[in-house]
NUDOZA-775087 format. One record per atom (N, C-alpha, C, CB): x, y, z; atom name; residue number from 1. Coordinates in pm, 1 decimal. Glycine has a CB too. Layout:
% NUDOZA-775087
{atom {X Y Z} "CA" NUM}
...
***
This chain:
% NUDOZA-775087
{atom {-1441.1 777.7 1526.1} "N" 1}
{atom {-1394.6 910.0 1494.3} "CA" 1}
{atom {-1514.2 992.7 1449.1} "C" 1}
{atom {-1283.9 906.1 1385.9} "CB" 1}
{atom {-1530.6 1111.0 1505.8} "N" 2}
{atom {-1643.1 1191.4 1460.1} "CA" 2}
{atom {-1603.8 1267.5 1334.8} "C" 2}
{atom {-1689.8 1288.5 1570.3} "CB" 2}
{atom {-1703.4 1303.6 1256.6} "N" 3}
{atom {-1676.8 1366.7 1127.0} "CA" 3}
{atom {-1626.4 1509.0 1142.8} "C" 3}
{atom {-1802.3 1366.1 1041.3} "CB" 3}
{atom {-1648.4 1571.3 1256.8} "N" 4}
{atom {-1602.0 1708.0 1277.4} "CA" 4}
{atom {-1450.2 1715.0 1285.8} "C" 4}
{atom {-1663.5 1765.8 1403.6} "CB" 4}
{atom {-1384.9 1608.8 1330.1} "N" 5}
{atom {-1239.7 1610.7 1344.0} "CA" 5}
{atom {-1167.7 1580.0 1212.4} "C" 5}
{atom {-1197.3 1511.2 1449.9} "CB" 5}
{atom {-1242.3 1536.7 1112.9} "N" 6}
{atom {-1181.0 1506.5 982.2} "CA" 6}
{atom {-1177.2 1631.8 896.8} "C" 6}
{atom {-1258.8 1394.0 908.6} "CB" 6}
{atom {-1065.5 1646.7 826.0} "N" 7}
{atom {-1052.2 1759.6 735.1} "CA" 7}
{atom {-1137.3 1734.1 612.1} "C" 7}
{atom {-904.2 1783.0 695.9} "CB" 7}
{atom {-1212.7 1834.6 570.7} "N" 8}
{atom {-1296.3 1820.8 451.0} "CA" 8}
{atom {-1206.3 1822.6 328.0} "C" 8}
{atom {-1403.6 1934.6 443.1} "CB" 8}
{atom {-1222.1 1722.2 244.1} "N" 9}
{atom {-1140.3 1712.1 123.6} "CA" 9}
{atom {-1204.9 1793.9 12.5} "C" 9}
{atom {-1122.8 1563.9 80.0} "CB" 9}
{atom {-1122.4 1867.2 -58.6} "N" 10}
{atom {-1171.0 1949.1 -169.1} "CA" 10}
{atom {-1165.5 1868.1 -297.8} "C" 10}
{atom {-1088.0 2079.5 -182.5} "CB" 10}
{atom {-1264.8 1889.0 -380.5} "N" 11}
{atom {-1268.7 1821.4 -508.7} "CA" 11}
{atom {-1176.5 1892.3 -606.2} "C" 11}
{atom {-1412.3 1815.8 -563.5} "CB" 11}
{atom {-1098.5 1812.4 -680.2} "N" 12}
{atom {-1012.8 1869.8 -784.1} "CA" 12}
{atom {-983.7 1763.1 -888.4} "C" 12}
{atom {-880.3 1925.7 -723.6} "CB" 12}
{atom {-951.4 1809.6 -1006.8} "N" 13}
{atom {-917.5 1717.9 -1115.4} "CA" 13}
{atom {-788.6 1643.1 -1081.8} "C" 13}
{atom {-902.7 1794.4 -1249.5} "CB" 13}
{atom {-690.4 1714.8 -1025.5} "N" 14}
{atom {-564.1 1652.6 -988.5} "CA" 14}
{atom {-587.2 1539.9 -888.2} "C" 14}
{atom {-467.7 1757.2 -930.3} "CB" 14}
{atom {-666.6 1567.1 -784.6} "N" 15}
{atom {-695.0 1465.9 -682.7} "CA" 15}
{atom {-766.3 1344.9 -744.2} "C" 15}
{atom {-780.5 1526.3 -569.6} "CB" 15}
{atom {-852.7 1372.1 -840.5} "N" 16}
{atom {-924.3 1265.5 -910.0} "CA" 16}
{atom {-825.2 1172.2 -980.1} "C" 16}
{atom {-1024.3 1324.8 -1012.2} "CB" 16}
{atom {-729.0 1228.2 -1053.5} "N" 17}
{atom {-632.9 1146.0 -1126.8} "CA" 17}
{atom {-530.9 1080.1 -1034.5} "C" 17}
{atom {-561.2 1230.1 -1230.3} "CB" 17}
{atom {-496.1 1145.0 -925.3} "N" 18}
{atom {-404.8 1085.1 -827.6} "CA" 18}
{atom {-469.2 960.6 -766.7} "C" 18}
{atom {-367.8 1187.4 -716.4} "CB" 18}
{atom {-601.3 962.6 -750.4} "N" 19}
{atom {-669.6 846.0 -694.3} "CA" 19}
{atom {-652.2 722.7 -783.0} "C" 19}
{atom {-818.4 876.0 -675.3} "CB" 19}
{atom {-640.9 742.3 -913.9} "N" 20}
{atom {-615.4 629.5 -1003.7} "CA" 20}
{atom {-477.5 570.5 -978.5} "C" 20}
{atom {-628.1 673.2 -1150.3} "CB" 20}
{atom {-380.1 655.7 -948.3} "N" 21}
{atom {-246.9 605.4 -916.4} "CA" 21}
{atom {-252.0 520.3 -790.6} "C" 21}
{atom {-147.4 721.5 -898.8} "CB" 21}
{atom {-326.3 564.2 -690.2} "N" 22}
{atom {-340.2 485.7 -566.6} "CA" 22}
{atom {-405.4 350.7 -596.5} "C" 22}
{atom {-423.8 563.4 -461.3} "CB" 22}
{atom {-506.0 352.3 -681.9} "N" 23}
{atom {-571.5 226.4 -720.4} "CA" 23}
{atom {-473.4 134.4 -792.1} "C" 23}
{atom {-693.7 253.9 -810.5} "CB" 23}
{atom {-396.3 190.9 -883.1} "N" 24}
{atom {-295.8 113.2 -955.0} "CA" 24}
{atom {-193.3 55.0 -857.3} "C" 24}
{atom {-225.5 200.7 -1060.8} "CB" 24}
{atom {-148.4 137.2 -761.9} "N" 25}
{atom {-51.4 90.6 -662.3} "CA" 25}
{atom {-106.5 -27.1 -581.9} "C" 25}
{atom {-12.9 205.1 -567.8} "CB" 25}
{atom {-234.6 -18.6 -544.8} "N" 26}
{atom {-297.1 -127.2 -469.6} "CA" 26}
{atom {-307.4 -254.7 -552.5} "C" 26}
{atom {-435.3 -85.4 -422.1} "CB" 26}
{atom {-345.7 -239.3 -677.1} "N" 27}
{atom {-356.9 -354.0 -766.4} "CA" 27}
{atom {-219.6 -416.4 -790.7} "C" 27}
{atom {-421.3 -312.4 -899.7} "CB" 27}
{atom {-119.9 -332.4 -813.0} "N" 28}
{atom {16.6 -380.8 -834.2} "CA" 28}
{atom {65.8 -456.9 -711.0} "C" 28}
{atom {111.6 -263.0 -866.1} "CB" 28}
{atom {42.6 -400.8 -592.9} "N" 29}
{atom {83.5 -468.6 -469.9} "CA" 29}
{atom {17.7 -606.4 -460.8} "C" 29}
{atom {47.0 -383.2 -346.1} "CB" 29}
{atom {-111.9 -610.8 -485.5} "N" 30}
{atom {-184.7 -737.6 -472.7} "CA" 30}
{atom {-131.7 -841.8 -569.9} "C" 30}
{atom {-334.1 -716.1 -496.3} "CB" 30}
{atom {-107.2 -802.3 -694.7} "N" 31}
{atom {-58.4 -900.0 -792.5} "CA" 31}
{atom {85.1 -943.6 -764.9} "C" 31}
{atom {-67.8 -842.3 -932.3} "CB" 31}
{atom {164.1 -857.5 -703.2} "N" 32}
{atom {302.4 -894.0 -672.9} "CA" 32}
{atom {316.0 -973.1 -542.5} "C" 32}
{atom {387.3 -769.2 -665.2} "CB" 32}
{atom {216.4 -963.3 -454.2} "N" 33}
{atom {229.8 -1022.0 -320.8} "CA" 33}
{atom {123.9 -1124.1 -282.0} "C" 33}
{atom {228.7 -914.7 -221.8} "CB" 33}
{atom {16.2 -1132.4 -355.8} "N" 34}
{atom {-92.9 -1222.4 -319.8} "CA" 34}
{atom {-106.7 -1332.9 -423.8} "C" 34}
{atom {-225.1 -1144.8 -306.1} "CB" 34}
{atom {-81.2 -1455.5 -382.0} "N" 35}
{atom {-90.0 -1570.8 -471.8} "CA" 35}
{atom {-228.3 -1582.4 -534.7} "C" 35}
{atom {-56.4 -1699.3 -396.3} "CB" 35}
{atom {-331.6 -1553.8 -458.7} "N" 36}
{atom {-468.1 -1568.4 -510.6} "CA" 36}
{atom {-495.6 -1472.2 -626.0} "C" 36}
{atom {-569.7 -1545.4 -398.8} "CB" 36}
{atom {-431.4 -1356.2 -625.5} "N" 37}
{atom {-451.4 -1261.2 -734.7} "CA" 37}
{atom {-384.5 -1310.7 -862.8} "C" 37}
{atom {-396.6 -1123.0 -696.3} "CB" 37}
{atom {-270.8 -1375.1 -851.1} "N" 38}
{atom {-204.3 -1431.8 -968.8} "CA" 38}
{atom {-290.3 -1544.7 -1025.2} "C" 38}
{atom {-61.4 -1483.8 -933.0} "CB" 38}
{atom {-344.6 -1627.1 -937.1} "N" 39}
{atom {-434.5 -1734.5 -979.6} "CA" 39}
{atom {-558.3 -1676.3 -1047.5} "C" 39}
{atom {-475.5 -1822.1 -859.1} "CB" 39}
{atom {-610.1 -1568.3 -992.2} "N" 40}
{atom {-725.7 -1501.6 -1051.5} "CA" 40}
{atom {-692.1 -1451.6 -1192.2} "C" 40}
{atom {-772.1 -1384.3 -962.3} "CB" 40}
{atom {-574.5 -1394.1 -1210.1} "N" 41}
{atom {-532.7 -1345.5 -1341.5} "CA" 41}
{atom {-525.9 -1460.8 -1441.8} "C" 41}
{atom {-395.9 -1274.8 -1331.9} "CB" 41}
{atom {-470.9 -1573.1 -1399.8} "N" 42}
{atom {-463.5 -1691.3 -1485.7} "CA" 42}
{atom {-604.3 -1739.7 -1523.4} "C" 42}
{atom {-384.9 -1804.5 -1415.1} "CB" 42}
{atom {-691.7 -1748.4 -1425.2} "N" 43}
{atom {-830.4 -1792.0 -1451.5} "CA" 43}
{atom {-902.4 -1694.3 -1544.3} "C" 43}
{atom {-908.8 -1805.8 -1319.0} "CB" 43}
{atom {-878.3 -1565.8 -1525.5} "N" 44}
{atom {-939.1 -1464.5 -1612.8} "CA" 44}
{atom {-894.8 -1486.9 -1756.8} "C" 44}
{atom {-901.3 -1321.4 -1566.4} "CB" 44}
{atom {-766.2 -1510.6 -1776.0} "N" 45}
{atom {-713.0 -1537.1 -1909.6} "CA" 45}
{atom {-780.5 -1660.8 -1970.4} "C" 45}
{atom {-559.4 -1556.6 -1903.8} "CB" 45}
{atom {-792.2 -1766.8 -1892.5} "N" 46}
{atom {-854.1 -1891.5 -1940.3} "CA" 46}
{atom {-999.3 -1868.0 -1979.3} "C" 46}
{atom {-845.7 -2001.4 -1832.3} "CB" 46}
{atom {-1074.3 -1796.5 -1894.5} "N" 47}
{atom {-1216.0 -1770.1 -1922.6} "CA" 47}
{atom {-1230.3 -1687.7 -2050.6} "C" 47}
{atom {-1282.5 -1696.3 -1803.5} "CB" 47}
{atom {-1145.9 -1587.7 -2068.5} "N" 48}
{atom {-1153.2 -1504.7 -2188.9} "CA" 48}
{atom {-1120.8 -1587.3 -2313.8} "C" 48}
{atom {-1056.4 -1384.9 -2177.7} "CB" 48}
{atom {-1016.9 -1668.7 -2306.1} "N" 49}
{atom {-980.8 -1753.7 -2420.7} "CA" 49}
{atom {-1094.6 -1851.4 -2452.2} "C" 49}
{atom {-849.1 -1831.7 -2391.9} "CB" 49}
{atom {-1150.6 -1916.2 -2349.1} "N" 50}
{atom {-1262.8 -2008.2 -2371.9} "CA" 50}
{atom {-1383.7 -1935.2 -2429.4} "C" 50}
{atom {-1301.7 -2078.5 -2241.2} "CB" 50}
{atom {-1408.1 -1815.8 -2380.0} "N" 51}
{atom {-1520.6 -1736.4 -2431.4} "CA" 51}
{atom {-1505.0 -1705.2 -2578.8} "C" 51}
{atom {-1534.2 -1607.0 -2353.2} "CB" 51}
{atom {-1383.4 -1672.8 -2620.4} "N" 52}
{atom {-1356.7 -1644.1 -2762.1} "CA" 52}
{atom {-1367.5 -1771.3 -2845.3} "C" 52}
{atom {-1216.8 -1580.9 -2779.6} "CB" 52}
{atom {-1306.1 -1879.1 -2797.3} "N" 53}
{atom {-1308.2 -2006.1 -2871.8} "CA" 53}
{atom {-1451.5 -2055.7 -2891.8} "C" 53}
{atom {-1225.3 -2113.4 -2797.9} "CB" 53}
{atom {-1531.3 -2051.1 -2786.2} "N" 54}
{atom {-1666.6 -2106.0 -2793.0} "CA" 54}
{atom {-1772.3 -2002.7 -2831.2} "C" 54}
{atom {-1702.5 -2166.9 -2660.9} "CB" 54}
{atom {-1727.5 -1880.4 -2861.2} "N" 55}
{atom {-1819.1 -1775.0 -2907.1} "CA" 55}
{atom {-1941.3 -1762.9 -2814.5} "C" 55}
{atom {-1865.2 -1803.8 -3051.7} "CB" 55}
{atom {-1912.8 -1739.5 -2686.6} "N" 56}
{atom {-2023.4 -1729.6 -2590.9} "CA" 56}
{atom {-2108.5 -1606.4 -2622.2} "C" 56}
{atom {-1969.8 -1723.0 -2445.1} "CB" 56}
{atom {-2232.4 -1611.7 -2578.6} "N" 57}
{atom {-2328.1 -1505.1 -2607.9} "CA" 57}
{atom {-2295.9 -1379.3 -2526.4} "C" 57}
{atom {-2471.9 -1552.5 -2578.4} "CB" 57}
{atom {-2360.2 -1270.2 -2562.0} "N" 58}
{atom {-2341.3 -1144.3 -2490.2} "CA" 58}
{atom {-2376.1 -1159.5 -2342.5} "C" 58}
{atom {-2426.5 -1033.8 -2553.2} "CB" 58}
{atom {-2485.9 -1224.7 -2312.8} "N" 59}
{atom {-2526.4 -1241.7 -2172.6} "CA" 59}
{atom {-2425.2 -1327.7 -2097.1} "C" 59}
{atom {-2667.0 -1305.4 -2164.2} "CB" 59}
{atom {-2368.8 -1429.9 -2163.9} "N" 60}
{atom {-2265.1 -1511.9 -2101.4} "CA" 60}
{atom {-2139.0 -1429.8 -2075.7} "C" 60}
{atom {-2232.2 -1633.2 -2189.7} "CB" 60}
{atom {-2103.9 -1340.7 -2169.5} "N" 61}
{atom {-1989.6 -1251.3 -2147.8} "CA" 61}
{atom {-2014.9 -1160.8 -2027.1} "C" 61}
{atom {-1962.4 -1165.9 -2274.3} "CB" 61}
{atom {-2134.6 -1106.6 -2021.0} "N" 62}
{atom {-2169.5 -1017.4 -1909.2} "CA" 62}
{atom {-2159.4 -1091.2 -1776.5} "C" 62}
{atom {-2311.9 -960.3 -1927.3} "CB" 62}
{atom {-2210.1 -1213.4 -1773.5} "N" 63}
{atom {-2202.5 -1294.5 -1651.6} "CA" 63}
{atom {-2056.7 -1322.1 -1614.8} "C" 63}
{atom {-2279.3 -1427.7 -1670.1} "CB" 63}
{atom {-1976.6 -1365.2 -1711.0} "N" 64}
{atom {-1836.0 -1398.1 -1683.8} "CA" 64}
{atom {-1758.7 -1276.1 -1636.1} "C" 64}
{atom {-1769.6 -1456.0 -1809.0} "CB" 64}
{atom {-1773.8 -1164.0 -1705.5} "N" 65}
{atom {-1701.0 -1042.6 -1667.2} "CA" 65}
{atom {-1745.4 -992.8 -1529.7} "C" 65}
{atom {-1721.9 -932.3 -1772.3} "CB" 65}
{atom {-1875.2 -1000.9 -1502.8} "N" 66}
{atom {-1925.9 -959.6 -1370.7} "CA" 66}
{atom {-1867.4 -1046.9 -1260.2} "C" 66}
{atom {-2080.3 -966.6 -1367.1} "CB" 66}
{atom {-1867.8 -1177.7 -1281.4} "N" 67}
{atom {-1813.0 -1268.1 -1180.2} "CA" 67}
{atom {-1662.8 -1248.2 -1162.3} "C" 67}
{atom {-1841.9 -1412.9 -1217.9} "CB" 67}
{atom {-1588.5 -1233.7 -1271.7} "N" 68}
{atom {-1444.1 -1211.3 -1261.2} "CA" 68}
{atom {-1414.1 -1081.4 -1186.2} "C" 68}
{atom {-1380.3 -1207.4 -1401.2} "CB" 68}
{atom {-1493.9 -978.8 -1211.5} "N" 69}
{atom {-1477.2 -851.1 -1142.2} "CA" 69}
{atom {-1510.2 -864.6 -993.6} "C" 69}
{atom {-1565.9 -743.7 -1206.3} "CB" 69}
{atom {-1615.7 -937.8 -962.3} "N" 70}
{atom {-1651.7 -960.3 -821.0} "CA" 70}
{atom {-1540.6 -1035.6 -747.7} "C" 70}
{atom {-1784.8 -1039.3 -810.8} "CB" 70}
{atom {-1487.2 -1137.4 -811.4} "N" 71}
{atom {-1379.0 -1214.3 -748.7} "CA" 71}
{atom {-1259.9 -1123.5 -720.5} "C" 71}
{atom {-1336.2 -1332.9 -839.0} "CB" 71}
{atom {-1219.1 -1044.9 -820.1} "N" 72}
{atom {-1104.4 -956.1 -802.4} "CA" 72}
{atom {-1131.2 -854.0 -691.0} "C" 72}
{atom {-1071.8 -883.7 -934.6} "CB" 72}
{atom {-1248.5 -796.2 -691.0} "N" 73}
{atom {-1281.6 -694.9 -589.8} "CA" 73}
{atom {-1281.3 -753.2 -449.5} "C" 73}
{atom {-1417.9 -633.1 -619.3} "CB" 73}
{atom {-1338.4 -870.5 -433.0} "N" 74}
{atom {-1342.3 -931.7 -299.9} "CA" 74}
{atom {-1203.2 -975.4 -256.6} "C" 74}
{atom {-1438.1 -1051.8 -298.4} "CB" 74}
{atom {-1121.9 -1023.7 -349.4} "N" 75}
{atom {-982.7 -1058.0 -315.8} "CA" 75}
{atom {-905.9 -934.0 -270.2} "C" 75}
{atom {-911.7 -1122.5 -437.4} "CB" 75}
{atom {-928.7 -821.2 -336.1} "N" 76}
{atom {-862.7 -696.7 -295.4} "CA" 76}
{atom {-910.5 -651.3 -157.5} "C" 76}
{atom {-888.6 -586.2 -398.9} "CB" 76}
{atom {-1039.9 -662.8 -132.2} "N" 77}
{atom {-1092.0 -628.7 1.4} "CA" 77}
{atom {-1034.6 -722.4 107.7} "C" 77}
{atom {-1246.6 -635.5 2.7} "CB" 77}
{atom {-1022.8 -850.1 74.7} "N" 78}
{atom {-963.3 -946.7 166.2} "CA" 78}
{atom {-819.8 -906.6 199.8} "C" 78}
{atom {-966.9 -1088.2 105.4} "CB" 78}
{atom {-743.4 -867.2 98.8} "N" 79}
{atom {-605.5 -822.4 120.4} "CA" 79}
{atom {-603.2 -698.2 209.3} "C" 79}
{atom {-536.0 -793.0 -14.6} "CB" 79}
{atom {-694.5 -605.5 184.7} "N" 80}
{atom {-700.6 -483.0 266.2} "CA" 80}
{atom {-735.7 -513.6 411.2} "C" 80}
{atom {-803.1 -385.3 208.0} "CB" 80}
{atom {-830.2 -603.8 432.9} "N" 81}
{atom {-868.7 -640.2 569.2} "CA" 81}
{atom {-752.6 -707.7 641.0} "C" 81}
{atom {-991.8 -732.7 568.1} "CB" 81}
{atom {-686.1 -800.2 572.7} "N" 82}
{atom {-571.8 -868.2 634.5} "CA" 82}
{atom {-460.5 -769.5 669.2} "C" 82}
{atom {-517.7 -977.1 541.1} "CB" 82}
{atom {-432.5 -674.7 579.9} "N" 83}
{atom {-328.5 -574.8 607.0} "CA" 83}
{atom {-368.0 -485.7 724.2} "C" 83}
{atom {-302.3 -488.8 481.9} "CB" 83}
{atom {-494.2 -448.9 731.6} "N" 84}
{atom {-541.5 -364.4 841.1} "CA" 84}
{atom {-530.9 -437.1 974.2} "C" 84}
{atom {-685.9 -320.6 816.6} "CB" 84}
{atom {-570.2 -562.7 976.0} "N" 85}
{atom {-559.4 -641.8 1099.0} "CA" 85}
{atom {-413.4 -652.7 1140.9} "C" 85}
{atom {-620.7 -782.8 1079.6} "CB" 85}
{atom {-324.4 -678.9 1045.3} "N" 86}
{atom {-181.2 -688.9 1076.4} "CA" 86}
{atom {-125.9 -555.9 1127.4} "C" 86}
{atom {-102.7 -734.0 952.4} "CB" 86}
{atom {-179.4 -446.2 1076.4} "N" 87}
{atom {-136.0 -314.2 1121.8} "CA" 87}
{atom {-177.2 -289.6 1266.8} "C" 87}
{atom {-194.2 -205.0 1031.3} "CB" 87}
{atom {-296.8 -336.4 1301.7} "N" 88}
{atom {-350.8 -313.8 1435.5} "CA" 88}
{atom {-283.4 -402.8 1539.2} "C" 88}
{atom {-501.1 -338.2 1436.3} "CB" 88}
{atom {-258.9 -528.9 1502.8} "N" 89}
{atom {-200.0 -621.2 1600.2} "CA" 89}
{atom {-122.3 -732.1 1531.3} "C" 89}
{atom {-308.6 -681.3 1689.1} "CB" 89}
{atom {-11.4 -767.7 1590.2} "N" 90}
{atom {64.9 -884.7 1545.1} "CA" 90}
{atom {40.8 -1002.4 1640.1} "C" 90}
{atom {216.9 -851.5 1536.7} "CB" 90}
{atom {-28.2 -974.0 1749.5} "N" 91}
{atom {-58.1 -1078.0 1848.0} "CA" 91}
{atom {-159.7 -1176.5 1791.4} "C" 91}
{atom {-110.9 -1015.7 1979.0} "CB" 91}
{atom {-156.1 -1298.5 1843.2} "N" 92}
{atom {-257.0 -1398.1 1808.6} "CA" 92}
{atom {-381.8 -1365.0 1890.7} "C" 92}
{atom {-205.8 -1546.1 1836.6} "CB" 92}
{atom {-477.6 -1300.1 1826.4} "N" 93}
{atom {-600.2 -1260.3 1894.5} "CA" 93}
{atom {-718.3 -1320.3 1820.8} "C" 93}
{atom {-612.6 -1105.7 1902.8} "CB" 93}
{atom {-816.2 -1363.7 1894.9} "N" 94}
{atom {-932.2 -1431.1 1837.4} "CA" 94}
{atom {-1006.8 -1341.5 1738.1} "C" 94}
{atom {-1026.8 -1475.6 1948.2} "CB" 94}
{atom {-1027.7 -1214.0 1773.0} "N" 95}
{atom {-1100.2 -1125.4 1682.0} "CA" 95}
{atom {-1021.2 -1098.8 1553.9} "C" 95}
{atom {-1132.0 -993.4 1751.6} "CB" 95}
{atom {-889.0 -1091.0 1563.5} "N" 96}
{atom {-806.1 -1074.0 1444.8} "CA" 96}
{atom {-819.6 -1197.2 1354.4} "C" 96}
{atom {-657.7 -1050.8 1484.3} "CB" 96}
{atom {-818.9 -1314.0 1414.6} "N" 97}
{atom {-834.9 -1438.3 1338.5} "CA" 97}
{atom {-972.0 -1442.3 1270.9} "C" 97}
{atom {-817.1 -1561.1 1430.7} "CB" 97}
{atom {-1074.7 -1404.2 1344.0} "N" 98}
{atom {-1210.4 -1403.3 1287.3} "CA" 98}
{atom {-1217.1 -1307.8 1168.5} "C" 98}
{atom {-1314.7 -1362.7 1394.8} "CB" 98}
{atom {-1160.8 -1187.5 1182.3} "N" 99}
{atom {-1162.9 -1089.9 1072.8} "CA" 99}
{atom {-1092.8 -1144.9 948.9} "C" 99}
{atom {-1096.4 -958.6 1116.7} "CB" 99}
{atom {-975.5 -1203.2 968.7} "N" 100}
{atom {-900.0 -1256.9 855.6} "CA" 100}
{atom {-969.3 -1379.0 794.5} "C" 100}
{atom {-758.4 -1293.9 899.8} "CB" 100}
{atom {-1016.5 -1468.6 878.8} "N" 101}
{atom {-1079.4 -1590.7 828.6} "CA" 101}
{atom {-1210.5 -1561.7 754.9} "C" 101}
{atom {-1105.2 -1687.2 943.9} "CB" 101}
{atom {-1291.3 -1470.5 807.2} "N" 102}
{atom {-1418.7 -1442.0 741.3} "CA" 102}
{atom {-1398.7 -1364.8 611.3} "C" 102}
{atom {-1510.0 -1363.2 834.9} "CB" 102}
{atom {-1298.6 -1277.1 607.1} "N" 103}
{atom {-1273.6 -1208.0 479.9} "CA" 103}
{atom {-1220.9 -1306.9 376.0} "C" 103}
{atom {-1172.7 -1091.3 499.5} "CB" 103}
{atom {-1139.9 -1401.0 419.4} "N" 104}
{atom {-1092.3 -1505.8 330.1} "CA" 104}
{atom {-1208.5 -1594.3 284.2} "C" 104}
{atom {-984.5 -1590.7 399.8} "CB" 104}
{atom {-1299.5 -1623.1 375.0} "N" 105}
{atom {-1415.9 -1705.1 340.6} "CA" 105}
{atom {-1501.7 -1636.4 234.6} "C" 105}
{atom {-1500.1 -1734.2 466.0} "CB" 105}
{atom {-1514.5 -1505.1 242.8} "N" 106}
{atom {-1594.9 -1434.5 141.7} "CA" 106}
{atom {-1531.3 -1450.9 3.3} "C" 106}
{atom {-1608.3 -1283.3 177.5} "CB" 106}
{atom {-1399.5 -1445.4 -2.6} "N" 107}
{atom {-1330.4 -1466.3 -130.0} "CA" 107}
{atom {-1350.0 -1610.4 -177.9} "C" 107}
{atom {-1179.4 -1434.2 -116.2} "CB" 107}
{atom {-1345.2 -1705.3 -85.3} "N" 108}
{atom {-1366.0 -1844.8 -121.6} "CA" 108}
{atom {-1505.7 -1872.2 -172.7} "C" 108}
{atom {-1338.0 -1932.7 -4.3} "CB" 108}
{atom {-1604.5 -1812.5 -109.6} "N" 109}
{atom {-1744.3 -1834.1 -150.0} "CA" 109}
{atom {-1768.8 -1781.0 -291.2} "C" 109}
{atom {-1840.8 -1766.0 -50.2} "CB" 109}
{atom {-1723.2 -1659.4 -319.9} "N" 110}
{atom {-1746.5 -1604.9 -454.4} "CA" 110}
{atom {-1668.8 -1684.5 -558.2} "C" 110}
{atom {-1706.2 -1455.9 -460.7} "CB" 110}
{atom {-1552.8 -1735.3 -521.8} "N" 111}
{atom {-1473.7 -1815.7 -616.0} "CA" 111}
{atom {-1544.4 -1947.0 -648.1} "C" 111}
{atom {-1333.6 -1843.9 -558.6} "CB" 111}
{atom {-1596.1 -2014.4 -547.3} "N" 112}
{atom {-1666.7 -2141.3 -568.9} "CA" 112}
{atom {-1795.4 -2118.8 -648.0} "C" 112}
{atom {-1698.6 -2209.4 -434.0} "CB" 112}
{atom {-1871.1 -2017.5 -609.7} "N" 113}
{atom {-1994.8 -1984.4 -679.7} "CA" 113}
{atom {-1964.4 -1954.1 -826.7} "C" 113}
{atom {-2065.5 -1863.6 -612.4} "CB" 113}
{atom {-1860.6 -1875.9 -851.1} "N" 114}
{atom {-1823.6 -1839.7 -988.0} "CA" 114}
{atom {-1779.5 -1961.2 -1068.1} "C" 114}
{atom {-1712.7 -1735.4 -987.0} "CB" 114}
{atom {-1701.4 -2049.5 -1004.9} "N" 115}
{atom {-1658.3 -2171.1 -1072.5} "CA" 115}
{atom {-1778.9 -2252.9 -1118.6} "C" 115}
{atom {-1569.0 -2255.0 -980.0} "CB" 115}
{atom {-1878.2 -2265.5 -1034.0} "N" 116}
{atom {-2000.1 -2340.4 -1070.4} "CA" 116}
{atom {-2066.8 -2276.4 -1192.2} "C" 116}
{atom {-2099.9 -2345.1 -950.7} "CB" 116}
{atom {-2078.1 -2143.6 -1191.5} "N" 117}
{atom {-2140.0 -2073.3 -1304.9} "CA" 117}
{atom {-2055.1 -2090.0 -1431.2} "C" 117}
{atom {-2158.1 -1922.6 -1272.3} "CB" 117}
{atom {-1921.9 -2076.3 -1418.2} "N" 118}
{atom {-1834.5 -2095.4 -1535.3} "CA" 118}
{atom {-1850.5 -2236.6 -1591.8} "C" 118}
{atom {-1686.1 -2069.6 -1497.4} "CB" 118}
{atom {-1858.0 -2335.5 -1503.9} "N" 119}
{atom {-1877.4 -2473.5 -1550.8} "CA" 119}
{atom {-2012.1 -2488.7 -1620.5} "C" 119}
{atom {-1867.4 -2572.6 -1433.1} "CB" 119}
{atom {-2115.1 -2424.6 -1568.2} "N" 120}
{atom {-2247.7 -2430.7 -1631.0} "CA" 120}
{atom {-2245.3 -2367.8 -1770.3} "C" 120}
{atom {-2352.2 -2359.6 -1542.8} "CB" 120}
{atom {-2164.5 -2267.3 -1788.0} "N" 121}
{atom {-2154.8 -2201.6 -1919.0} "CA" 121}
{atom {-2069.9 -2284.2 -2015.9} "C" 121}
{atom {-2094.9 -2060.2 -1903.9} "CB" 121}
{atom {-1955.3 -2334.5 -1969.0} "N" 122}
{atom {-1858.8 -2393.6 -2061.6} "CA" 122}
{atom {-1868.5 -2544.9 -2079.8} "C" 122}
{atom {-1723.5 -2360.8 -2015.9} "CB" 122}
{atom {-1913.0 -2620.2 -1981.0} "N" 123}
{atom {-1920.0 -2766.4 -1997.2} "CA" 123}
{atom {-2009.1 -2806.9 -2114.8} "C" 123}
{atom {-1972.2 -2831.2 -1868.5} "CB" 123}
{atom {-2129.6 -2750.1 -2128.6} "N" 124}
{atom {-2210.3 -2788.8 -2245.8} "CA" 124}
{atom {-2139.9 -2757.1 -2378.6} "C" 124}
{atom {-2345.8 -2717.4 -2241.4} "CB" 124}
{atom {-2067.4 -2647.5 -2383.0} "N" 125}
{atom {-1996.3 -2611.4 -2505.7} "CA" 125}
{atom {-1880.1 -2706.5 -2533.1} "C" 125}
{atom {-1945.0 -2467.6 -2496.8} "CB" 125}
{atom {-1811.2 -2745.6 -2427.4} "N" 126}
{atom {-1699.9 -2841.1 -2440.9} "CA" 126}
{atom {-1753.2 -2976.9 -2484.3} "C" 126}
{atom {-1621.4 -2854.2 -2307.4} "CB" 126}
{atom {-1862.6 -3020.7 -2424.2} "N" 127}
{atom {-1924.6 -3149.5 -2460.2} "CA" 127}
{atom {-1967.3 -3148.1 -2606.6} "C" 127}
{atom {-2046.9 -3179.5 -2368.9} "CB" 127}
{atom {-2029.5 -3037.3 -2649.3} "N" 128}
{atom {-2072.2 -3025.6 -2789.0} "CA" 128}
{atom {-1951.1 -3026.4 -2882.9} "C" 128}
{atom {-2154.8 -2896.4 -2809.5} "CB" 128}
{atom {-1844.9 -2959.0 -2843.4} "N" 129}
{atom {-1722.8 -2952.9 -2924.7} "CA" 129}
{atom {-1660.5 -3091.5 -2939.5} "C" 129}
{atom {-1620.9 -2855.5 -2862.1} "CB" 129}
{atom {-1656.6 -3167.1 -2830.4} "N" 130}
{atom {-1598.8 -3301.6 -2832.3} "CA" 130}
{atom {-1688.3 -3396.1 -2912.5} "C" 130}
{atom {-1579.3 -3355.0 -2688.2} "CB" 130}
{atom {-1818.3 -3369.9 -2907.9} "N" 131}
{atom {-1912.1 -3452.6 -2983.7} "CA" 131}
{atom {-1974.4 -3564.3 -2903.7} "C" 131}
{atom {-1843.9 -3510.5 -3101.1} "CB" 131}
{atom {-1979.6 -3549.6 -2773.2} "N" 132}
{atom {-2040.9 -3653.6 -2688.7} "CA" 132}
{atom {-2189.0 -3649.3 -2697.5} "C" 132}
{atom {-1999.0 -3638.8 -2544.7} "CB" 132}
***
């Protein structure tokens, strides 16, 4: 689509605040319909509770919050890509499968990477707490 055929959007305070409603609607949809988002919410709760219990440092908080935010953002993008593919075609098509599988893989990679970092932060604290 060329940019000349698109209507130029005007900036306004109302439009700015309406965009937050759209964001909320997207987040609400994801949490109500995507199992991975519910799992992410549970993991976020666990990480926050562990962070408070073990009094993690500021840099550890920054790392945890950054990773949790990245996971949520990529999961939301994955949901958007899957919905877009479903909108375009319901047929079993190789390119549709590739789009869905690779977007899912990106969510899986950040989740695994984050889990490793969370374990690196919390396992030493758990070991120290247990007294091993």
